[in-house]
ROVOFI-659733 format. One line per field, with one value per residue (C-alpha): residue number from 1; chain; x, y, z. Coordinates in nm, 4 decimals, decimal comma. Example, Ala and Ser with C-alpha at 12.3 -4.5 7.8 and 13.67 -1.06 7.14 Angstrom:
BEGIN
num	[1/2]
chaine	[A/A]
xx	[1,2300/1,3670]
yy	[-0,4500/-0,1060]
zz	[0,7800/0,7140]
***
This chain:
BEGIN
num	[1/2/3/4/5/6/7/8/9/10/11/12/13/14/15/16/17/18/19/20/21/22/23/24/25/26/27/28/29/30/31/32/33/34/35/36/37/38/39/40/41/42/43/44/45/46/47/48/49/50/51/52/53/54/55/56/57/58/59/60/61/62/63/64/65/66/67/68/69/70/71/72/73/74/75/76/77/78/79/80/81/82/83/84/85/86/87/88/89/90/91/92/93/94/95/96/97/98/99/100/101/102/103/104/105/106/107/108/109/110/111/112/113/114/115/116/117/118/119/120/121/122/123/124/125/126/127/128/129/130/131/132/133/134/135/136/137/138/139/140/141/142/143/144/145/146/147/148/149/150/151/152/153/154/155/156/157/158/159/160/161/162/163/164/165/166/167/168/169/170/171/172/173/174/175/176/177/178/179/180/181/182/183/184/185/186/187/188/189/190/191/192/193/194/195/196/197/198/199/200/201/202/203/204/205/206/207/208/209/210/211/212/213/214/215/216/217/218/219/220/221/222/223/224/225/226/227/228/229/230/231/232/233/234/235/236/237/238/239/240/241/242/243/244/245/246/247/248/249/250/251/252/253/254/255/256/257/258/259/260/261/262/263/264/265/266/267/268/269/270/271/272]
chaine	[A/A/A/A/A/A/A/A/A/A/A/A/A/A/A/A/A/A/A/A/A/A/A/A/A/A/A/A/A/A/A/A/A/A/A/A/A/A/A/A/A/A/A/A/A/A/A/A/A/A/A/A/A/A/A/A/A/A/A/A/A/A/A/A/A/A/A/A/A/A/A/A/A/A/A/A/A/A/A/A/A/A/A/A/A/A/A/A/A/A/A/A/A/A/A/A/A/A/A/A/A/A/A/A/A/A/A/A/A/A/A/A/A/A/A/A/A/A/A/A/A/A/A/A/A/A/A/A/A/A/A/A/A/A/A/A/A/A/A/A/A/A/A/A/A/A/A/A/A/A/A/A/A/A/A/A/A/A/A/A/A/A/A/A/A/A/A/A/A/A/A/A/A/A/A/A/A/A/A/A/A/A/A/A/A/A/A/A/A/A/A/A/A/A/A/A/A/A/A/A/A/A/A/A/A/A/A/A/A/A/A/A/A/A/A/A/A/A/A/A/A/A/A/A/A/A/A/A/A/A/A/A/A/A/A/A/A/A/A/A/A/A/A/A/A/A/A/A/A/A/A/A/A/A/A/A/A/A/A/A/A/A/A/A/A/A/A/A/A/A/A/A]
xx	[-0,0015/0,1529/0,4979/0,3860/0,2322/0,5511/0,7586/0,5243/0,5518/0,9299/0,9308/0,7159/0,9585/1,2474/1,0671/0,9822/1,3472/1,4533/1,1929/1,2988/1,6603/1,5889/1,4423/1,5167/1,3287/1,2755/1,4291/1,3905/1,3247/1,5022/1,3836/1,6687/1,6404/1,8741/1,9669/2,3047/2,4546/2,4263/2,7170/2,7864/2,6536/2,9281/2,8073/2,8698/3,1418/3,1216/2,8528/2,9846/2,9169/2,6683/2,4584/2,0847/1,8898/1,5900/1,2661/1,0761/0,7034/0,5252/0,4196/0,6099/0,4428/0,7176/0,7051/0,6820/1,0147/1,0790/1,1998/1,5799/1,7824/1,9496/2,2645/2,2977/2,6319/2,7367/2,6706/2,8252/2,8144/2,9926/2,9022/2,6846/2,5155/2,2131/2,2271/2,2093/1,9103/1,7419/1,8146/1,6685/1,3566/1,2999/1,3491/1,1088/0,8468/0,8762/0,8117/1,1707/1,3173/1,6574/1,6512/1,6352/1,6427/1,9593/2,1866/2,4133/2,4663/2,4944/2,4073/2,0310/2,0415/2,2729/2,0262/1,7405/1,9466/2,0089/1,6343/1,5558/1,8164/1,7001/1,3355/1,4281/1,6390/1,9608/2,2710/2,2765/2,6034/2,4875/2,6370/2,3867/2,5007/2,3277/2,1347/1,9977/1,9166/1,7240/1,5319/1,4556/1,3109/1,0940/1,0648/0,8867/0,6700/0,8115/0,7107/0,3731/0,3899/0,0277/-0,2096/-0,5137/-0,3332/-0,5292/-0,5199/-0,2864/-0,0070/0,3666/0,5421/0,9006/1,0829/1,3746/1,5074/1,5520/1,5944/1,3149/1,0250/0,7169/0,4448/0,1167/-0,1663/-0,4825/-0,3023/-0,0380/0,3252/0,3716/0,7243/0,9898/1,2972/1,6097/1,6294/1,8716/1,7172/1,8366/2,1908/2,1466/2,4539/2,4650/2,4938/2,4685/2,3258/2,2594/2,3532/2,1243/2,2053/2,0061/2,0274/1,9698/1,6547/1,3769/1,0530/0,8315/0,4544/0,1549/0,1734/0,0291/0,1918/0,1624/0,3255/0,5442/0,8147/0,9677/1,3370/1,6180/1,5018/1,7476/1,7245/1,9474/2,1320/2,1826/1,9606/1,6943/1,5480/1,1719/1,0801/0,7443/0,6947/0,5072/0,5485/0,4668/0,7760/1,0161/1,0560/1,0405/1,0996/1,3417/1,6062/1,9729/2,2937/2,4247/2,1999/2,4347/2,3437/2,3920/2,1397/2,3149/2,0495/1,9675/1,6172/1,4578/1,4106/1,6603/1,5565/1,7847/1,7812/1,6314/1,3303/1,2975/1,2445/0,9024/0,8124/0,6086/0,3811/0,2767/0,1992/-0,0934/-0,0175/-0,1606/-0,3231/-0,1380/-0,0764/0,2904/0,3725/0,7212/0,8243/1,1532]
yy	[7,5988/7,6694/7,6023/7,2636/7,1682/7,2651/7,0530/6,7574/6,7896/6,7863/6,4963/6,2545/6,2204/6,1824/5,9038/5,7329/5,7436/5,5806/5,3052/5,2451/5,1742/4,9920/4,6957/4,4231/4,6190/4,4249/4,5488/4,2546/3,8830/3,5952/3,2387/2,9973/2,6295/2,5207/2,6454/2,8168/3,0278/3,4005/3,6398/3,7156/4,0394/4,2931/4,3168/3,9526/3,7012/3,5003/3,2352/2,8822/2,6415/2,3669/2,1131/2,1679/1,8472/1,7752/1,9494/1,7584/1,7109/2,0177/1,8563/1,5335/1,2725/1,1476/0,7972/0,7891/0,7740/0,6746/0,9367/0,9199/0,8221/1,1144/0,9032/0,8690/0,9553/1,3124/1,3972/1,6711/1,7743/1,5277/1,2172/0,9357/0,6215/0,4896/0,7592/1,0310/0,8556/0,8503/1,2222/1,3019/1,0960/1,2709/1,6203/1,5394/1,4097/1,7385/1,9487/2,0488/1,9721/1,7965/1,7034/1,3406/1,0822/0,9210/0,8937/1,1742/1,4746/1,7409/2,1103/2,0558/1,8516/2,1075/2,3884/2,1798/2,1209/2,4958/2,5592/2,3010/2,4349/2,7935/2,6997/2,5071/2,7852/2,5855/2,7691/2,6795/2,5050/2,2344/1,9707/1,7132/1,6217/1,5147/1,8428/1,8363/1,4635/1,5249/1,8086/1,5862/1,3297/1,5881/1,8902/2,2146/2,3711/2,6879/3,0129/3,1249/3,4922/3,5592/3,2932/3,4485/3,5254/3,2776/2,9019/2,9458/3,1926/3,2523/3,3716/3,4988/3,5380/3,7777/3,7040/3,3344/3,3581/3,1038/3,0892/2,8797/2,8028/2,7147/2,5230/2,4571/2,6312/2,3567/2,3924/2,2456/2,3708/2,5162/2,6671/2,8595/3,1975/3,4869/3,8326/4,1955/4,2299/4,5816/4,7155/5,0449/5,0162/5,2336/5,1508/5,3684/5,6814/5,6194/5,4663/5,2786/5,0263/4,6592/4,6039/4,3482/4,5314/4,4024/4,4065/4,2331/4,1702/3,9432/3,7742/3,9840/3,8029/3,5022/3,5192/3,1904/3,1219/3,3698/3,7283/4,0148/4,3073/4,6105/4,4369/4,0947/3,7985/3,5954/3,2539/3,1831/3,4963/3,5228/3,8948/4,0310/4,4095/4,4970/4,3775/4,5289/4,2634/3,8881/3,5452/3,3915/3,1299/3,2183/3,0170/3,1990/3,1595/3,1616/3,1581/3,5342/3,7828/3,9142/4,0149/4,3666/4,3242/4,0305/3,6912/3,4405/3,0747/2,7736/2,6716/2,3271/2,4839/2,7669/2,5063/2,4152/2,6833/2,8844/2,5835/2,5891/2,9611/3,0855/3,4175/3,6733/3,6851/3,4597/3,6473/3,7039/3,8158/3,9396/4,0072/4,1090]
zz	[17,2225/16,8823/17,0258/17,1649/16,8316/16,6495/16,8866/16,8304/16,4538/16,4841/16,7294/16,5264/16,2303/16,4730/16,6576/16,3292/16,2286/16,5558/16,5192/16,1608/16,2496/16,5772/16,3917/16,1384/15,8636/15,5420/15,2177/14,9823/14,9905/14,8301/14,8642/14,8098/14,7170/14,9956/15,3401/15,3453/15,6234/15,5508/15,5883/15,9528/16,0956/16,1717/16,5311/16,6172/16,5595/16,2365/16,2269/16,2797/15,9980/16,0652/15,8807/15,8855/15,9283/15,7023/15,7909/16,0602/16,0663/16,2050/16,5305/16,6015/16,8180/17,0480/17,1833/17,5622/17,7375/18,0981/18,3403/18,3372/18,6392/18,8193/18,8404/18,4637/18,3034/18,2279/17,8636/17,6507/17,2868/17,0599/17,2580/17,1278/17,2500/17,4370/17,7078/17,4412/17,2841/17,6254/17,6651/17,3232/17,3910/17,7207/17,5758/17,2921/17,5357/17,7285/17,4112/17,3412/16,9983/17,0063/16,6377/16,5229/16,8014/16,6710/16,9733/16,8491/17,0774/16,8086/16,7770/16,7733/17,0932/17,2538/17,1818/17,3263/17,6423/17,6659/17,6386/17,9048/18,1449/18,0885/18,1494/18,4658/18,6148/18,5704/18,4516/18,0798/18,0020/17,7629/17,9933/18,1160/18,4654/18,7895/18,8322/18,4784/18,4938/18,8159/18,6526/18,3540/18,5929/18,7699/18,5404/18,6131/18,3401/18,1845/18,3488/18,2139/18,1197/18,0154/18,1544/17,9841/17,6587/17,4482/17,3993/17,0994/17,1639/17,1654/17,4792/17,4749/17,8039/17,7578/18,1063/18,0268/17,6464/17,6034/17,3566/17,4360/17,1840/17,3540/17,1912/17,3907/17,6769/17,6857/17,5724/17,2262/17,1621/17,3927/17,2311/17,3169/17,1438/17,1190/17,1413/17,1355/17,2671/17,4084/17,2278/17,0366/16,6602/16,3509/16,0086/15,7039/15,8918/16,1913/16,5290/16,7931/17,0747/16,9926/17,1945/17,1529/17,2290/17,5077/17,4841/17,3295/16,9553/16,6878/16,3918/16,0774/15,7866/15,7064/15,4398/15,3220/15,2764/15,3271/15,3593/15,3074/15,5514/15,6126/15,8963/15,7368/15,6549/15,8331/15,7561/15,7400/15,9388/16,1090/16,1715/16,4722/16,4257/16,0642/15,8743/16,1256/16,3977/16,3487/16,4956/16,2476/16,1908/16,2138/16,1984/16,5074/16,8109/17,1106/17,4783/17,4914/17,3477/17,0367/16,7816/16,6681/16,8136/16,6368/16,8020/16,6637/16,6461/16,5928/16,2271/16,2900/16,4613/16,2077/15,9365/16,0784/16,3355/16,0834/16,0240/16,3895/16,4055/16,1946/16,0279/16,0647/16,4043/16,6507/16,9774/17,0640/17,4168/17,5009/17,8578/18,0156]
***
């Protein structure tokens, strides 16, 4: 019995050390007057530069848009025109956020297309061709992870890299995310795998602006495990899971996401 107790005493600090490094643990905060890309994390390629559009209203009320024709033209990032406007209107009506409805297929619209394709089970390429147009005409709701999880909740599907915010049990926002990349990394003399934890959590605290952590910086983080793991904005949110364990949001969504999620207390469900 004494031997088992001694082993337990030794194991608890070791476990605490692992949990401490396998997170985005906060060190200090720094709210900046403007959004600027942080220095790239050493574990990923440098963050591409991009312009962050002005903060949108917390819950935009999209004007109804007709279901698009499956035979519409193929659209890709960089294009512009009436077909792009139609795409943006349709994505907005379906609770995705493509940025301003301005007929410009930019980064924000690309990330919304990724989210839509991921939620529909379409290989996410960002190209809007016949398959995606057909899905836009007859979309399926995102997979519900926890049907009885509460009328207001956040669900994060690690298999699809999709976040869904539910209000009154209906999707209010669907976003692409980038979660833990699964790679092995070391920081401050300790090492761990970059894993986003699965389970049932609740939001704990919101910190405005850029927040400095041991592994880099995060924008407008909404934490869901103490101040260790958060949903936060980042300038690098690729299709692949690349984070150290936090849930990365596109910058345009991170500018208003925290206004939709009461903190503390909003349920956050993460499933693999």
